[in-house]
MARDREN-909366 format. One record per residue (C-alpha): residue number from 0; x, y, z. Coordinates in steps of 0.05 Angstrom, whole numbers, padded with zeros to 5 digits. Each point is the difference from the previous one (the first is absolute). Layout:
seq, u, v, w
NUM, X, Y, Z
...
END
This chain:
seq, u, v, w
0, -00580, 01543, 04628
1, 00064, 00040, 00011
2, 00016, 00036, 00064
3, 00036, 00067, 00007
4, 00064, -00001, 00040
5, -00033, 00034, 00060
6, -00058, -00048, -00001
7, 00048, -00059, -00005
8, 00033, 00024, 00064
9, -00067, 00002, 00034
10, -00023, -00067, -00027
11, 00064, -00038, 00018
12, 00006, 00039, 00065
13, -00071, -00023, 00018
14, 00018, -00071, -00017
15, 00062, 00005, 00042
16, -00036, 00029, 00060
17, -00057, -00050, -00008
18, 00050, -00057, -00001
19, 00032, 00024, 00064
20, -00069, 00010, 00031
21, -00017, -00072, -00018
22, 00063, -00024, 00034
23, -00015, 00041, 00062
24, -00072, -00027, 00002
25, 00028, -00070, 00000
26, 00042, 00016, 00061
27, 00064, -00023, -00034
28, 00041, 00044, 00047
29, 00064, 00033, -00024
30, 00010, 00002, -00076
31, 00040, -00062, -00019
32, 00026, -00030, -00064
33, -00066, -00038, -00007
34, -00041, 00063, 00009
35, 00043, 00037, -00051
36, -00013, -00056, -00048
37, -00075, 00006, 00011
38, 00004, 00074, -00014
39, 00040, -00012, -00064
40, -00050, -00053, -00022
41, -00058, 00048, 00008
42, 00037, 00055, -00037
43, 00024, -00047, -00056
44, -00068, -00030, -00012
45, -00031, 00069, -00003
46, 00051, 00022, -00051
47, -00012, -00057, -00049
48, -00075, 00007, 00007
49, 00005, 00072, -00026
50, -00017, 00003, -00074
51, 00062, 00005, -00043
52, 00044, -00042, 00045
53, 00017, -00073, -00009
54, 00060, -00028, 00038
55, 00039, 00028, 00059
56, 00063, -00030, 00030
57, 00031, 00029, 00063
58, 00067, -00014, 00033
59, 00015, 00027, 00069
60, 00060, -00004, 00046
61, -00010, 00019, 00073
62, 00037, -00020, 00063
63, 00048, -00043, -00039
64, -00053, -00043, -00033
65, -00028, -00005, -00071
66, -00074, 00000, -00015
67, -00036, -00007, -00066
68, -00072, 00007, -00021
69, -00035, -00011, -00067
70, -00069, 00021, -00023
71, -00045, 00000, -00061
72, 00016, -00032, -00067
73, 00058, 00002, -00049
74, -00048, -00008, -00058
75, -00067, 00034, -00003
76, -00057, -00050, -00002
77, 00040, -00060, 00023
78, 00006, 00013, 00075
79, 00073, -00024, 00002
80, 00028, 00028, 00065
81, 00071, 00026, -00004
82, 00055, -00033, 00042
83, 00068, 00021, 00025
84, 00027, -00026, -00066
85, -00047, 00040, -00045
86, 00043, 00043, -00046
87, -00016, 00073, -00013
88, 00033, 00055, -00041
89, 00029, 00046, 00054
90, 00011, 00055, -00053
91, 00035, 00061, 00029
92, 00019, -00035, 00065
93, 00055, -00025, -00048
94, 00032, 00069, 00009
95, 00015, -00016, 00073
96, 00041, -00061, -00024
97, 00036, 00045, -00050
98, 00017, 00048, 00057
99, 00032, -00057, 00039
100, 00040, -00022, -00061
101, 00024, 00072, -00009
102, 00020, 00002, 00074
103, 00044, -00061, -00011
104, 00033, 00032, -00060
105, 00014, 00063, 00040
106, 00030, -00039, 00058
107, 00043, -00039, -00049
108, 00024, 00067, -00028
109, -00023, -00018, -00070
110, -00043, 00063, -00003
111, -00010, 00064, 00039
112, -00064, 00038, 00017
113, 00029, 00065, -00024
114, 00025, -00028, -00065
115, -00023, 00031, -00065
116, -00040, -00055, -00035
117, 00036, 00019, -00065
118, 00061, -00041, 00020
119, -00042, -00063, 00000
120, -00035, 00010, -00066
121, 00025, -00027, -00067
122, 00002, 00067, -00035
123, -00006, 00074, 00018
124, -00070, 00024, 00021
125, 00007, 00076, 00001
126, -00075, 00005, 00009
127, 00004, -00029, 00070
128, 00020, 00066, 00031
129, -00039, 00063, 00016
130, 00034, 00067, 00008
131, 00066, -00036, 00001
132, -00019, -00046, 00057
133, 00002, -00075, -00018
134, -00042, -00057, 00026
135, 00035, -00041, 00053
136, -00011, -00070, 00026
137, -00031, 00030, 00063
138, -00049, 00039, -00043
139, -00024, -00064, -00032
140, -00006, -00037, 00066
141, -00041, 00056, 00032
142, -00045, 00015, -00061
143, 00029, 00070, -00007
144, 00032, -00010, -00069
145, -00055, 00036, -00038
146, -00010, -00060, -00047
147, -00071, -00017, -00022
148, -00040, -00054, 00035
149, 00001, -00047, -00060
150, 00050, -00017, -00055
151, -00030, -00012, -00050
152, -00057, 00046, 00015
153, -00070, -00026, 00010
154, -00043, 00003, -00062
155, -00071, 00011, 00025
156, -00028, -00025, -00066
157, 00026, -00070, 00015
158, -00032, -00050, 00048
159, 00044, -00033, 00054
160, 00001, -00063, -00044
161, 00023, 00040, -00060
162, 00053, 00036, 00040
163, 00028, -00066, 00026
164, 00001, -00031, -00069
165, 00034, 00061, -00032
166, 00054, 00008, 00053
167, 00009, -00071, 00026
168, 00072, -00002, -00023
169, 00017, 00074, 00007
170, 00075, -00006, 00012
171, 00050, 00038, 00042
172, 00030, 00027, -00065
173, -00069, 00025, -00022
174, -00010, 00031, 00069
175, 00066, 00037, -00006
176, -00018, 00023, -00071
177, -00065, 00031, 00026
178, 00038, 00029, 00060
179, 00047, 00037, -00047
180, -00060, 00041, -00024
181, -00026, 00019, 00068
182, 00004, 00074, 00018
183, 00004, 00019, 00073
184, -00037, 00060, 00027
185, 00020, -00006, 00074
186, 00067, 00006, 00035
187, 00018, -00072, 00020
188, -00001, -00013, 00075
189, -00050, 00054, 00017
190, -00070, -00027, -00012
191, -00033, -00068, 00013
192, -00032, -00027, -00063
193, -00017, -00074, 00004
194, 00031, -00035, -00059
195, 00004, -00073, -00021
196, 00054, 00021, -00048
197, 00045, 00018, 00059
198, 00000, -00072, 00026
199, 00005, -00030, -00070
200, 00062, 00042, -00013
201, 00031, -00021, 00067
202, -00013, -00072, -00020
203, 00035, 00011, -00067
204, 00059, 00032, 00034
205, 00006, -00055, 00052
206, 00000, -00053, -00054
207, 00056, 00038, -00036
208, 00046, 00009, 00060
209, -00009, -00072, 00023
210, 00003, -00030, -00071
211, -00062, -00038, 00021
212, -00075, 00001, -00006
213, -00051, 00029, 00048
214, -00027, -00071, 00011
215, 00068, -00026, 00020
216, 00014, 00059, 00047
217, -00068, -00011, 00032
218, 00017, -00073, 00013
219, 00071, 00015, 00023
220, -00015, 00053, 00052
221, -00073, -00011, 00021
222, -00040, -00060, -00021
223, 00057, -00051, 00003
224, 00025, 00017, 00071
225, -00071, 00007, 00026
226, -00024, -00064, -00035
227, -00056, 00039, -00034
228, -00009, -00053, -00053
229, -00067, 00027, -00026
230, 00024, 00071, -00009
231, 00018, 00005, -00074
232, -00007, 00041, -00063
233, -00030, -00056, -00040
234, -00049, -00053, 00025
235, 00000, -00061, -00045
236, -00024, -00071, -00005
237, -00039, -00031, 00057
238, 00007, 00063, 00042
239, -00047, 00038, -00047
240, -00060, -00034, 00032
241, 00016, 00037, 00064
242, -00003, 00068, -00034
243, -00060, 00042, 00022
244, -00038, 00030, -00059
245, -00001, 00076, 00004
246, -00062, 00043, -00010
247, -00014, 00073, -00013
248, -00055, 00040, 00035
249, -00052, -00028, -00050
250, 00018, -00072, 00016
251, 00035, -00011, -00067
252, 00060, -00046, -00002
253, 00063, 00042, -00009
254, 00067, -00017, -00033
255, 00065, -00004, 00039
256, 00053, 00054, -00005
257, 00038, -00034, -00056
258, 00024, 00065, -00030
259, 00051, 00003, 00057
260, 00028, -00069, -00017
261, 00065, 00029, -00028
262, 00006, 00058, 00050
263, -00028, -00032, 00063
264, 00026, 00042, 00057
265, -00062, 00043, 00008
266, -00055, -00051, 00007
267, 00010, -00069, -00030
268, 00009, -00044, 00062
269, -00052, -00053, 00021
270, -00004, -00030, 00069
271, -00044, -00033, 00052
272, -00016, 00011, 00074
273, 00048, -00055, 00022
274, 00059, 00036, -00033
275, -00023, 00070, 00018
276, 00001, -00019, 00073
277, 00073, -00017, -00009
278, 00010, 00067, -00033
279, -00034, 00034, 00059
280, 00048, -00035, 00047
281, 00059, 00020, -00043
282, -00020, 00073, 00001
283, -00009, 00001, 00076
284, 00074, -00012, 00007
285, 00032, 00068, -00006
286, 00063, -00031, 00030
287, 00010, -00021, -00072
288, 00038, 00059, -00030
289, -00033, -00006, -00068
290, -00070, 00000, 00030
291, 00017, 00059, 00044
292, 00027, 00039, -00059
293, -00060, -00016, -00044
294, -00047, 00025, 00055
295, 00041, 00062, 00017
296, -00037, 00066, -00013
297, 00032, 00040, -00055
298, -00051, 00049, -00027
299, -00054, 00035, 00041
300, -00068, 00002, -00032
301, -00075, 00001, 00011
302, -00025, -00048, -00053
303, -00026, -00072, 00000
304, -00016, 00008, 00074
305, 00075, 00004, 00014
306, 00044, 00049, 00037
307, 00062, -00021, -00037
308, 00028, -00051, -00049
309, 00061, -00044, 00002
310, 00024, -00047, -00055
311, -00070, -00006, -00030
312, -00028, -00014, 00070
313, -00051, 00050, 00027
314, 00009, 00017, 00073
315, -00038, 00035, 00055
316, -00007, 00002, 00076
317, -00057, -00036, 00035
318, -00044, 00032, 00052
319, 00049, -00030, 00051
320, 00058, 00035, -00038
321, 00026, -00067, -00024
322, 00029, -00010, -00070
323, -00047, -00028, -00054
324, 00025, -00021, -00069
325, -00049, -00021, -00054
326, -00018, -00007, -00073
327, -00063, -00013, -00039
328, -00010, -00031, -00068
329, -00053, -00002, -00053
330, -00004, -00036, -00066
331, -00059, -00002, -00049
332, -00031, -00054, 00043
333, 00034, -00003, 00068
334, 00015, 00044, 00060
335, 00051, -00010, 00055
336, 00022, 00035, 00063
337, 00061, -00014, 00042
338, 00017, 00034, 00066
339, 00056, -00012, 00050
340, 00012, 00028, 00070
341, 00073, -00018, 00013
342, 00003, 00032, 00069
343, -00060, -00040, 00023
344, 00019, -00063, -00038
345, -00067, -00007, -00035
346, -00026, 00006, -00069
347, -00057, -00016, -00047
348, -00011, -00016, -00074
349, -00066, -00002, -00036
350, -00010, -00028, -00071
351, -00064, 00002, -00040
352, -00020, -00016, -00071
353, -00038, 00063, -00018
354, 00021, 00069, -00022
355, -00058, 00043, 00020
356, 00009, 00075, 00004
357, 00000, 00000, 00077
358, 00028, -00070, 00014
359, 00069, 00025, 00019
360, -00029, 00048, 00051
361, -00045, -00056, 00026
362, 00061, -00044, 00011
363, 00035, 00056, 00038
364, -00061, 00008, 00044
365, -00002, -00075, 00013
366, 00074, -00001, 00017
367, -00008, 00057, 00049
368, -00060, -00032, 00034
369, 00033, -00068, 00005
370, 00064, 00028, 00029
371, -00039, 00040, 00051
372, -00038, -00062, 00023
373, 00019, -00017, 00071
374, 00037, 00065, 00013
END
C-alpha cells in the first residue's frame, strides 16, 4: 500500500498526536528528552512497519546533545537492525559537501562565483552560452545553468543494473565530451533547473584548480577535520558488511550509484548516522566562514520546498522566522534527508534504504514532526 502525500501527513500527524496523547495520559509532565525519544520510537516503528520501508536511522541534535535512533532491517527478510555505524548512500546530500568545498575555494580566492566557467575548462565550449550570456560558477552552484539533469542522459530502455554497468567508469573526460554537445535553451542565472551535471562540473573544476581529487578535497576540508572516518566515496573490505542494501518500491535490491564513481560531486558519498551527526554539528557553526558562505542565500526560488538556494544548499525560513538549510538525496535504493537550524542550534538527519516514490516526502514529514516535538 502506498499513501498519497496528503494522506501521509494525516497518518504521521495522527501518530505524532497519538504519541503525545500517550505521554500525557501517563502523566509524564513537561516534554523531556525521554518523552521526545518515546515519540520518535513510536514514529520510527510506524514508518518501518509501512509496506515498502525497511530500515530507518535518525540522528538528532537538540540542546547541545546528540541522539540517535535505528529501526527496521538493513536486509529484507533477515531482521538485522541498523546501528549508528550502518552505512547508507546519501546520494544528493553529497551536493551539500560540494557546496562547502566550493566555499573554501572562494575564500581562498582560487575561484569566483561570477567567473565564467570557460576559464576553468580544458578547451573552448562555445555552446555553454545563451544569447551571449555564459554560464558562471554561481549558476552551477544554484542550479540555474540550464544544463540537463543527467550527463550522460538516462536511457529508459536500460535497467538500473544495466545503467550502472555501462557507465561505471564514465570519466571526467567523457563527461566533458558530452558536455560539448549540450545546447542551452535558457539564459543562465535566470531559472532553477535541478541538475546533477551542475555539481559534477563543479567537482571537475575543483579538482583542476587544486590539482587534486574530489576524494582528497573531501578529506582535507571536511571529513578529516571532523573525524568523519566512515564518510567516503568507496566502501571496501570489512566495512562492506555494514552497508545497508537498497530497495526500490517493489522491494527489489537496487545497485549503487557506481556511474558517478569518476565524477562523484553530485551524489557518490556514503556515510552513517555517527558521522552525519558530526556533519550536523559542523553545519550549525555559521561562525565558520566557509559554512556561512555555503549557506548564504544567492538565488530566490520556489522549488524543492525552498525559498532560496545557496551553494547547493536549499534555504527557507521556519514558522518562527528562523533560518533553515537542508538537502535531500535519493539513489536507486536509498533516500536521505538532512536539515539544520543554525539559529536554534538543532538539526536532524534521516537515512533509509528504500527509494519509494513518496519516501523523500515522508522523511520531510518525519523531520518536521520530530523537530516540533516538545515545542
